[in-house]
N, C-alpha and C positions, 0 to 999 in steps of 0.2 A: 503494501499500500504507500502510495506517494505520501511525503508529509505534506502537513497543511500549508497551503500557499500562503505568502504573507501580503500579497496584494489583491485585490478583489476589485475588477473592472466591472462596472456595471454598463450594459450595452454594448451590443457587437456592430455599431453603426461604423462610419469612417474614422472618427476620432478615436473610438477605443480599439478599434483594429489597429490603426496604426501606432498608438501606443503600445500595443502588446507586442507587435512586430519589430519596434525599435528596443524594447526591453529584450526580446530574445537575441537581437543582433549584439546588444551589449553585455549579454552573458547574465543577464537577471531572467531567472525562468521560473520563479516560484510565485506566479500569477495563476488566476482563474480569471474567464469572463462569463458573466452570467446575462443571458440573452432571454428576453420576452417571448420571440418568435418559436414556434414549436421545432422548426429544423432550418437547414439551409435553403430550402425550398421555398421560394418567395409565394407567398399568397396573391389573390387578384388585386388585393387593394395596395401592393406593393410593386406595381410594374414599373410606377414612376417615367419620369422623363430623363433629359439631359442635363448636363451640368458641364461648366467650363473650368478647368484647373490653371490656377495662374504660376507663373515661373517662379517667382519669390515665396510662395506659400504651398500651394497644393502640389505643383511638380516637384519643389525642393523636397517635401515630405517624401514623395515616392522615390526620388533619388536616394535618400537617406534610408529607405527601406530595401533598398535594392530592386525596386518593380518598375523603375523608369524604363527601361529597356523594352520590357514586355509592353508597358502602356505606350510608349512612342510608337513602337514599330507595327503593333497588332490590335490596338484598341482605340488610340487617339485618332480623331477626327480633325485632322489641321486645317481642313479645307471648310470647316463649319463654323470658324469665328466671327464670321460677318454677322451684321444685325442691321435689318432695314428697319427704319422708322416710316410709318405711313400715317396719313391722316384718315378722317371718317370717310372721306370720299375715296380711298383708296390710293392717292395719290403719294409717290415718295418723298418724303422730306428730307430725308438723308439717308445713306448707306455708310455704316462705319465699322470698323474692325477686321476687316480683311487683313490677312497677315498678322493679326495681332496674336502675342503669344498666350494664347488660352485655348487650346484644343477642346473639343467636346468629348464627354465620355458619358454613356448611358449610366444611370444611378446603378441599375443590377451590375452593369459590367465592374465598375468600380469594386462594389460589393463582393461579387466572385474574385476579382483580384486580389483583394485584401484578406478574404477569408482563406483563400489558399495560401497565404504565406504564413498562417497562424498553424501550429499543430492542432487537430481536430479534437484530441482530447482536452484541449485546453478551454473548450467552449461547453458550457451548460446550457442547453438549449431548454425552453419551456420554464425558464425561471424568470418570469415577471416578478419583480418587487413590488410588495404592498406597501411596506414601510421599514424603515430603519431607526432603530432607537439605541440611544447611548445607554447603557446599563448605569445603575445608580453608584456603583462602584468606580466607574470611569476607567481611565487607563490603568492598568495593572502593570507590575514590574516585568513580566515576560514580553512586554512590547506590545500588546495588544492593544489595539486603540479603543476598547471598550464599547463596540457598536456590534449590535445583533441586527442581522438582515433578515427579515421574513419574507417569503416568497408566496405569490398568489396560490401556487401548488399545496400549501398548508407544511412545506419545510422552513427550515432557519438555518443559520450558520451563522459564525462568529470567529474570532479569534485572528484578526487580519492586523497588520500594521499600519496598511494604508488602504482605503477604499477610495476609488476614483469614479465619480460619476459622469458617465459618457452617456447618459440616458435621455437627453434630448430636452424639448420644451417642459413637459411634465415630470421633471427629475423627482426621483423619490429620495435622491441625496441631498439635493439642494435644502430641503428643510434643515438639516444639521448646520447648516453655515449662515443662513439668512431667511427671513420671513418673505423676501421678496417674490411674487409670483407674476407671470406672463399676464399682460392686458391685453384685450382685443384691440386691433390696429383699425377697426372699422372699415376693413377691406376683406374681400373673400376672392377666392379663384374657384370658378365651376369648370371640372375639367373632363374633356371628351377626346376623341382620337378621329383619325381620318386613314383608314386604310387604302391599300393599293387601288381596291376596286371601288372606293368611294367618289361619287359622283363630282365633288369638290377637289379631288387628288390634283387634277390638272390646275386648278386655280392656285395650291399650296405650293405646287410646284415652280408656277411662275413667279409668285409673290414673295416665297421663302428660300426656296431652292434647298441646299443642303445645310443652311444655317436657321437662323432664328427672325422673326419679324414681329414688331409690336405696332399695332394700330391705335393709336391715341385720339381721344376726342372727347367733349360732351360730359367729362367727369368721369369716363370709362376706359377701360383698356381691353384689347384683345391680343393675345400672344400667340404665337405659333412656333413650334421648334420641331426638326426632323431629328428622328432618332435612329439607331444604327442600323436598322432592317428597313430603311427608308420610308417607312410611315410617318406620321405626324401627331402630335400632341397639340391640342388646341385649349387654351386658359381662356376663359371669360372673366375679367377682373372687375368686380363691381363693389363700389362703396355702399354696402348694405348692412342691416344689424345682425348680429351675431346669430340670431335664430332664424335667418331668412329661410334657410335649407327647411326648417321645419316650421314654416308659416302656414297660416291657416289656409291657404289654398290648396294644401295637401292633407287636409283635414279628414277626408273620406279614403286618403290612401294610406295603407300599411307601409311600415318602414321597409318590408322585404319586398314590397311590388316596386322595384326600382324602374322598371320599364315604363309605367305608367307615371310615375315622378318624374321621369326625364322627359316626358312629352309635355307634360305640363308646364315644368320649368322652360323647355324650349318656346314654347308659345307666348310664355311670359317676356321672354328675353326678345323676341321678335316683333311683338305686337306693342311693347311700351316705349314712348318716346324717352323715358329714362334710360333706358338700354339700347337696342340695336335697330330700333323701326326706321329711324331715319339715315342709317348709315348706307353705304353703296351696295349695290346687289352684289358683288362679288364677295364681300365682306359678310353680308348676312348670308350668303350660301354657306360660309363655313359655319353658321350657326345652324342652318337647317339641316344640313348633313353630318354633324359631328355625331360620330358613334357613342353610344351610352354603354352601359349607364352612367349618367353624369355622377361625378364626385366632388363634394363641395371640400375646399379646403380653406377655412377660416385663418386669417393669419394673425398672429400673437406677435409681441415683442416684450421684452424687458424695458423699464426705464433706464435710460442711461446711469442715471444716479443710484440705481439700484444694485449695479455690478460691482461687488466689492463686499468684503467682510474682514474682520480682525482675525488673524491667524489662531488664536487662542480660544476662538469659539468651539472648534470642533478639531483637536489635533489628529493627526493621521487622516483627513479627508480633504480632499478637493475637486474640483469639476472641470470639464472639459467642454468646448463647442459650446452648443444650444442649452445646455443644462447650465455653463455659466453666463453666456451673453445671447440669449435668444433675440435675434432680428427679424425683421422683414425680409424677404427674398431681393429686395431691390437696388442693393449695391452690389449684387453678383457674388459675394466673398465669403457666403457662410459655410460652405463645406472648406473652402480654402482655408479660412481662419481657425477652424475646429482642428484640421490636420495639421496645422502650425502648431496649435497648443500643444499638440501631443509631443511634436518635435522638442519644443521648448522645455516641457516637464521632465522628458526623460534625460535630455541634456544637463539639467540641474540635479537630477537624482544620481545619475552617474558620475558628474563631478563631485559630489558630496560621497559618494561610495568609497573613492579613490582606489587605489590599486586593488582593493576587495571587494568586487561586484556582489555583493551578499546582503541583502536588506535585512536580514535576521540580525546580523551582526551590527547594523549602522545605529548609532547613538539616536536617541529621540531627537536631541539639538540637531544634529545632522540632517535628519530627515526634514524638520520642521524648516530649517534655514533653506534646504531645497524648494518646500515647498513656498515658502515667502518670496523668494525670488522668482518662481514661475508667475505666482498670482500676481505680484508687482508689475510684471510686462504684460500678463495678460488682461488686466483690470483695464488698461490705458486703450489696449487694442480693441478690446471688447465695447467699452463706451465710445469710441470713434466708429466702429463699425454700426451699432446702433443709431449713431447721430447720423452719418451718411446715409444709412438706408432709410431712415424717416424722412430725410430733405428729398432725397430721389422719389421716394412716394409721393411727397407731396406735389412735385412737378410733374410726376407720370399722371396724376388722377385731376389735374387742373383741367379747367374747361377749354383751355387754350393749350393743351399740355404738347401737341405737335410743336406749335411755332415756338415754344419754348425751348425744343431740343434742336431746332434746325441751325442755331447758330454756333453749336457747341462743337470744339476742334475735338479730333479723335484723341489727342494726349489728355484731354480734360474729362473723357468720359468714364463715368464709373458705374451707370446704371446698366447692368447686363443680368439681371434677374429674369425669371421663367415668364 
């Protein structure tokens, strides 16, 4: 039987998996990953779209993880970095990003790449966390950080030196460090798709090509992006209440009747002047033929001032990525920032380990010094990301959004969200 690991990583998303991979390469192998998904096989709700990896952050993380060659040669879509901005009439306002060092990769492809880099036995599937509590006795002499992790499946575990929350927006680790919670941004994406046989596929090919398009105007947005198999994801960006997807227009439709719900929502988007009723026919066609079932993505963020805590609140606990600094996707750097978090944290841990990469032997003061150094850097980057995302969000959903973006030079462009 293997000894109790020193590190518990909560969440097998990009930040958690990059962190685990870098620990392995650094000679720290006594960790375990707890993931809520039942297995590595993604469910229908996890198909996702595409994201771009930036040179100084996401790509750097892959280089440090020894995965950049495979990414670069087999998975990266370098030709897909372009973004076309059009107005509600379908007229192109600006074409940017061609040649930009931010190749696209499907979210599922990135997940598979990272999963394949970590020993399979290090991941405990079907381990959604229900709560984490700190025992009354707190930290004990053995180095146990005093926390008990409770899982939805009825089991629990304890005895870790370090717990790293890489568990996203609704992190179960975050409450150990701060009372801050995500707030609804007031914006929501409704997601559909366009297959090769879709009647509007030719429109998407013409307007979007291999990259991304954002149609802006009247305080709403439409985004279209091509994924690796040549199909398209369509996102209808709406400034609507948080309960919009469960609105009274669906009162006679059960939650399981997604087909009927999709059609009611489609008609609302097409008929209301608040949405796409007055948009150009070729843009409305993307609404008319988008394949369902439509999925709602309410967008949440942290307040910039809520990113931060004092180190003595929860010794032996920290956060990565969205768990620490959730932002809306409008700066296009969420996953990049999250993966870079993992790089910075591992670097500080290994620096404090010295010549003996054994977390068990590391003094509590050395571990806390590593976490403090990481968090000092991460807090600033996280706050900046939220502020930039919120600024871009305001511009994208302005009544005259397309006009606002037309004079922006490529070198100043920061809005590359979905």
